[in-house]
C-alpha positions as CSV (number, residue, x, y, z in Angstrom):
1,M,18.6,-10.1,-13.8
2,V,15.5,-11.1,-15.1
3,Y,12.2,-9.3,-13.9
4,Y,8.8,-11.7,-14.2
5,R,5.5,-9.7,-14.8
6,P,2.6,-11.9,-14.6
7,I,-0.2,-10.5,-17.3
8,A,-3.2,-10.6,-14.9
9,M,-6.9,-11.7,-15.8
10,T,-10.6,-12.3,-14.7
11,D,-12.1,-13.2,-17.6
12,P,-14.5,-16.5,-16.4
13,H,-12.9,-18.2,-19.1
14,R,-10.0,-19.7,-17.9
15,P,-7.4,-21.9,-19.6
16,K,-6.6,-25.3,-18.0
17,D,-2.6,-24.2,-17.9
18,A,-3.8,-21.0,-16.1
19,V,-2.4,-20.3,-12.5
20,S,-3.9,-18.6,-9.6
21,L,-1.8,-15.3,-9.2
22,V,-1.3,-15.3,-5.5
23,G,-4.0,-17.5,-4.6
24,G,-6.7,-14.6,-5.3
25,W,-9.4,-13.7,-7.9
26,C,-6.8,-13.3,-10.7
27,W,-4.8,-15.5,-13.0
28,F,-2.3,-15.4,-15.5
29,S,-1.5,-18.1,-18.4
30,H,1.6,-15.6,-19.7
31,V,4.2,-13.3,-17.9
32,E,6.3,-10.5,-19.3
33,C,10.1,-11.1,-19.2
34,M,11.9,-8.4,-18.8
35,E,15.7,-7.1,-18.6
36,R,17.1,-3.4,-18.5
37,G,18.1,-2.1,-21.5
38,R,16.5,-5.1,-23.3
39,V,12.6,-5.0,-24.7
40,G,10.2,-7.3,-22.8
41,E,9.2,-10.7,-23.8
42,V,6.1,-12.3,-23.1
43,V,6.5,-16.2,-22.7
44,P,3.9,-18.7,-21.5
45,A,3.9,-19.3,-17.3
46,A,5.1,-22.7,-18.0
47,E,8.2,-21.4,-18.9
48,V,8.9,-19.0,-15.7
49,P,11.5,-20.7,-13.1
50,D,9.9,-22.9,-10.4
51,D,10.7,-20.5,-7.9
52,V,9.6,-17.5,-9.4
53,L,5.8,-19.6,-10.5
54,T,6.2,-20.4,-6.4
55,R,6.2,-16.9,-5.6
56,L,4.0,-15.6,-8.4
57,S,1.0,-18.2,-7.3
58,A,1.3,-19.1,-3.6
59,P,-1.2,-17.8,-1.5
60,R,-0.2,-14.5,1.1
61,A,-0.6,-15.2,4.6
62,P,-2.8,-13.6,6.7
63,I,-1.7,-9.9,7.6
64,A,-3.3,-8.6,10.7
65,G,-5.8,-11.5,11.1
66,L,-6.9,-10.8,7.6
67,D,-7.1,-13.5,4.9
68,L,-5.5,-12.1,1.8
69,T,-7.5,-14.5,-0.1
70,T,-10.0,-11.6,-0.7
71,P,-8.9,-7.5,-1.2
72,R,-8.8,-5.5,2.1
73,I,-9.7,-2.1,2.6
74,M,-7.3,0.4,4.3
75,S,-9.0,3.3,5.5
76,I,-7.0,6.9,5.9
77,L,-7.1,8.7,9.0
78,N,-5.2,11.8,9.2
79,V,-5.0,13.5,12.9
80,T,-3.1,16.1,11.7
81,P,-3.5,19.8,10.3
82,D,-2.2,20.1,6.9
83,S,-2.9,16.7,5.0
84,F,-3.5,17.3,1.5
85,S,-7.0,16.1,1.4
86,D,-8.7,15.9,4.6
87,G,-6.2,18.1,7.2
88,G,-7.8,19.6,10.2
89,M,-10.8,17.3,9.8
90,F,-9.9,14.8,12.4
91,N,-7.8,16.2,14.1
92,A,-9.7,16.4,17.3
93,P,-9.4,13.2,19.2
94,D,-13.5,13.1,19.5
95,A,-13.8,13.4,15.6
96,A,-11.0,10.8,15.2
97,L,-12.9,8.5,16.9
98,A,-16.1,9.6,15.2
99,Q,-14.5,8.9,11.6
100,A,-12.9,5.8,12.7
101,R,-16.0,4.0,13.8
102,A,-17.7,5.2,10.6
103,M,-14.9,3.6,8.4
104,V,-15.6,0.1,10.3
105,A,-19.3,0.8,9.6
106,D,-18.5,1.6,6.0
107,G,-16.6,-1.5,5.5
108,A,-12.9,-0.8,6.7
109,D,-10.7,-3.9,7.2
110,I,-8.0,-1.9,9.0
111,I,-7.4,2.0,9.8
112,D,-4.4,3.7,9.1
113,I,-3.7,6.4,11.2
114,G,-1.4,9.0,10.5
115,G,0.1,11.9,12.9
116,E,2.4,13.6,10.1
117,S,1.5,14.8,6.7
118,T,3.4,13.1,4.1
119,R,1.8,15.5,1.3
120,P,4.4,17.2,-1.1
121,G,5.8,20.0,0.5
122,A,5.5,18.6,4.1
123,V,8.0,19.3,7.1
124,T,8.6,17.0,9.2
125,V,6.6,17.0,12.7
126,D,8.0,16.6,16.6
127,V,8.0,12.8,17.6
128,N,6.2,13.7,21.3
129,E,3.4,16.1,19.0
130,E,3.1,13.1,16.8
131,I,2.7,10.3,19.4
132,E,0.4,12.8,21.1
133,R,-2.1,13.2,18.2
134,T,-1.8,9.2,17.6
135,A,-1.5,6.8,20.6
136,P,-4.7,8.3,22.7
137,V,-6.8,8.0,19.1
138,I,-5.5,4.2,19.0
139,K,-6.1,3.3,22.7
140,A,-9.3,4.5,22.2
141,M,-10.5,2.8,19.0
142,R,-8.7,-0.8,20.5
143,A,-11.1,-0.3,23.5
144,G,-14.2,0.0,21.3
145,S,-13.6,-2.5,18.3
146,D,-11.3,-5.0,17.4
147,V,-10.8,-3.7,14.0
148,A,-6.8,-3.7,12.6
149,I,-5.0,-0.7,13.4
150,S,-2.0,0.7,11.3
151,I,0.1,3.4,12.3
152,D,1.6,5.5,9.5
153,T,5.0,6.6,10.3
154,R,8.7,6.7,10.0
155,K,9.4,7.2,13.9
156,A,10.1,4.3,15.7
157,P,9.0,6.0,18.9
158,V,5.9,6.8,17.6
159,A,5.6,3.1,16.5
160,Q,6.0,1.9,20.0
161,A,4.1,4.3,21.6
162,A,1.1,3.2,18.8
163,L,2.2,-0.9,19.3
164,D,1.5,-0.2,23.2
165,A,-1.8,1.4,22.5
166,G,-3.1,-1.5,20.2
167,A,-1.7,-1.1,16.8
168,S,-1.7,-4.1,14.8
169,L,1.2,-3.2,11.9
170,V,3.8,-0.6,11.3
171,N,3.2,1.8,8.1
172,D,6.5,3.3,7.0
173,V,6.4,6.0,4.1
174,A,10.0,5.5,4.2
175,A,10.5,1.7,4.1
176,L,12.4,1.5,7.2
177,T,15.2,4.0,6.1
178,F,14.0,7.2,8.5
179,D,14.8,5.9,11.7
180,P,17.3,3.0,12.2
181,D,15.3,1.9,15.2
182,M,12.0,1.2,13.5
183,P,13.1,-2.0,12.4
184,M,14.1,-3.3,15.4
185,V,10.8,-1.9,17.1
186,T,8.3,-3.1,14.3
187,A,10.5,-7.0,14.7
188,K,10.6,-7.0,18.6
189,A,6.8,-6.4,18.5
190,N,6.6,-9.0,16.0
191,A,4.4,-6.9,13.9
192,P,4.0,-6.8,10.4
193,C,4.9,-3.6,8.3
194,C,4.2,-2.3,5.2
195,L,6.9,-1.0,3.3
196,M,6.7,1.8,0.4
197,H,8.8,3.4,-1.8
198,A,9.3,6.9,-2.2
199,Q,12.4,9.2,-3.8
200,G,13.1,11.7,-1.5
201,D,11.4,13.1,1.6
202,P,7.9,14.8,1.5
203,A,9.6,18.3,1.8
204,T,11.8,17.6,-1.7
205,M,10.1,14.5,-3.1
206,Q,8.6,16.2,-6.4
207,D,11.2,18.7,-7.2
208,D,13.0,16.6,-10.3
209,P,11.8,12.5,-9.9
210,T,14.2,11.0,-12.3
211,Y,14.7,7.2,-12.7
212,V,16.4,5.1,-14.9
213,N,12.9,3.0,-15.6
214,V,11.1,3.8,-12.7
215,M,9.2,0.0,-12.6
216,L,12.2,-1.6,-12.3
217,D,14.1,0.9,-10.5
218,V,11.3,0.6,-7.5
219,Y,11.3,-3.1,-7.8
220,D,14.8,-3.4,-6.7
221,F,14.3,-0.7,-3.8
222,L,11.5,-2.8,-2.8
223,N,13.7,-5.8,-3.3
224,A,16.8,-4.8,-1.2
225,R,13.8,-3.0,1.9
226,I,12.5,-6.2,2.1
227,Q,15.6,-8.1,2.3
228,A,16.6,-5.3,5.1
229,A,13.5,-6.2,7.0
230,E,14.4,-9.9,7.2
231,A,17.7,-9.8,8.4
232,A,16.1,-7.5,11.4
233,G,14.0,-10.0,12.4
234,I,10.8,-9.2,10.1
235,R,9.1,-12.3,8.5
236,R,8.7,-11.8,4.7
237,D,5.3,-13.5,4.7
238,Q,4.5,-10.4,7.4
239,I,5.7,-7.8,4.8
240,I,3.0,-5.8,2.7
241,V,5.0,-3.6,-0.2
242,D,3.5,-0.5,-1.6
243,P,5.3,1.5,-5.0
244,G,4.6,5.0,-3.4
245,I,2.4,6.1,-6.1
246,G,3.2,10.2,-6.1
247,F,5.8,9.8,-3.6
248,G,8.7,11.2,-6.2
249,K,6.9,10.6,-9.0
250,T,5.6,12.5,-11.7
251,Q,2.2,11.8,-14.0
252,E,3.9,9.1,-16.1
253,H,6.1,7.8,-13.7
254,N,2.7,6.8,-11.7
255,L,0.7,5.8,-14.9
256,T,4.0,3.4,-15.6
257,L,3.5,2.0,-12.2
258,L,-0.2,1.6,-12.4
259,R,0.5,-0.4,-16.0
260,N,2.6,-2.6,-14.4
261,L,1.7,-3.3,-10.9
262,S,1.5,-6.9,-10.9
263,I,5.2,-7.4,-11.4
264,F,5.1,-6.4,-7.6
265,H,4.0,-9.5,-6.7
266,G,7.1,-11.3,-7.7
267,L,8.5,-9.8,-4.4
268,G,6.9,-12.6,-2.9
269,C,4.5,-10.0,-0.4
270,A,1.4,-8.5,-0.4
271,V,0.8,-5.4,-2.3
272,L,-0.9,-2.7,-1.4
273,L,-1.7,0.2,-3.7
274,G,-2.4,4.1,-2.2
275,A,-3.5,6.4,-5.0
276,S,-6.6,7.7,-3.4
277,R,-7.4,11.4,-4.6
278,K,-3.6,12.0,-5.7
279,R,-2.8,14.5,-8.1
280,F,-2.7,12.8,-11.0
281,I,-6.1,11.7,-10.6
282,G,-7.0,15.4,-10.1
283,T,-4.5,16.2,-13.6
284,I,-6.6,13.7,-15.8
285,G,-9.7,13.9,-14.7
286,Q,-10.0,17.4,-14.2
287,A,-10.4,17.8,-10.8
288,P,-8.0,20.4,-8.6
289,D,-10.3,19.7,-5.7
290,A,-9.0,16.7,-3.9
291,H,-12.4,16.3,-2.4
292,D,-13.6,16.0,-6.1
293,R,-11.6,13.3,-7.1
294,L,-13.8,10.0,-6.0
295,G,-14.6,8.8,-9.3
296,G,-11.5,8.6,-10.8
297,S,-10.1,7.2,-7.2
298,V,-12.5,4.0,-7.9
299,A,-11.3,3.9,-11.6
300,V,-7.8,3.3,-10.3
301,A,-8.8,1.6,-7.3
302,L,-10.9,-1.0,-9.6
303,H,-7.4,-1.3,-11.9
304,G,-5.7,-2.2,-9.0
305,L,-8.2,-5.0,-8.2
306,S,-7.7,-6.1,-12.0
307,Q,-3.7,-6.9,-11.2
308,G,-4.3,-8.7,-7.7
309,M,-3.7,-5.9,-5.1
310,Q,-4.5,-7.5,-1.9
311,F,-4.8,-3.7,0.0
312,L,-6.5,-0.9,-1.5
313,R,-5.5,2.2,1.1
314,V,-8.0,4.7,0.5
315,H,-10.2,8.2,1.7
316,D,-13.9,7.1,0.3
317,T,-14.6,4.0,2.2
318,L,-18.0,3.0,1.3
319,P,-18.0,3.5,-2.2
320,T,-14.3,2.1,-2.8
321,K,-16.1,-1.2,-0.9
322,Q,-19.4,-1.1,-2.8
323,A,-17.3,-0.7,-5.9
324,M,-14.8,-3.8,-4.7
325,R,-18.0,-5.9,-4.4
326,L,-19.4,-5.3,-7.6
327,F,-15.8,-6.5,-9.1
328,L,-15.6,-9.4,-7.2
329,A,-19.3,-10.4,-8.1
330,V,-18.7,-10.0,-11.8
331,N,-15.7,-11.4,-11.9
C-alpha cells in the first residue's frame, strides 16, 4: 500500500499549481509517498492518483452544524473526580454548567463532556454513574444554548442518554471497539462521531506501547475503523479521526505523529488533534504540573493548524482561540 502525506504550507507565495488542503487554509504542491519498508519519496502533487488527490483536496462537509473551512475549538469539560488535569473541578452540575457557559463565551465551537477519566491508569466507571454525571449537564446546557455538544464516552448507553439529552456528536476514544452497540446507537441517531486511536485501554495503555511504524499503524487502524463505521451506517463525511496523542504512545511516538499529521487527511475525514496538557508537553517543556503547560499546549495547537487540523481539543479555550485568530490573520 502507498501512503501519501501532503506537505502542508501556509506561505502567501503560493505556486500556481498548488492544491488547497481539504478546502481549508493550507495548501500543498508536493507530497511524500511512503510504503512500509521503504524510504519516503517527495513527488509533485500532479503525480498523485486522482482519487487520492480528491481526498486530500476536497472540502470537508459540515459536522454538527460547524463549517470546516475554518478550524474549530473543542473545549474539554470533564465532569469527573479524577481526570489528569482538572479532575474534581467541574463534577458538580452547577460548576459544570458555569464552566460550559464560560467556554462558550471564550469562543468554544463545541463542548466535549466526559464522565469517565481516560488518563493513564484510570479504571472503568459504572454505566449508570457515567450517565448521571453527563446527561443532566447536557440537558441543562441544551436548554440555554445551541452550542454543539459532544459526549466523550466508550459506552453505548451513555452515548444514547447524551444524545437523548441533546448532544450533537459521539466522541469515542475506543473508535467503536469497546461496546458492540456503539455503532448502532450512533448510526440510528444519525449522529457524527469521532474515532480515536488508542493502543490498549486507559488502565494499561502506557505500560509498554510498541509499533512497527507508529504513523502507518495508526493510519491503518483508523482506516479500518472508518470502514467499520460506514458498514454500520455512519457516513464518512460525518466521521472525525483522531490519532490519539498520548494514548498508548511514548514521547517519540507522539512527536512522530505530530511531525506527520497531514497524512491523516488521506482518510477523507475531518481530523482532530487532542494534545492539550499531555505528559510529553510537560516533559519537553519542563512543566511537571499539568496546569503549567499552557504555552506548550498552544504551541502544539498552532502546529496542528499548520497541518490543516480542523478540530483542536483543548482545556484552555480563550488562549487557544486567541492564538488561532492570530495564526489565521497572519496566514
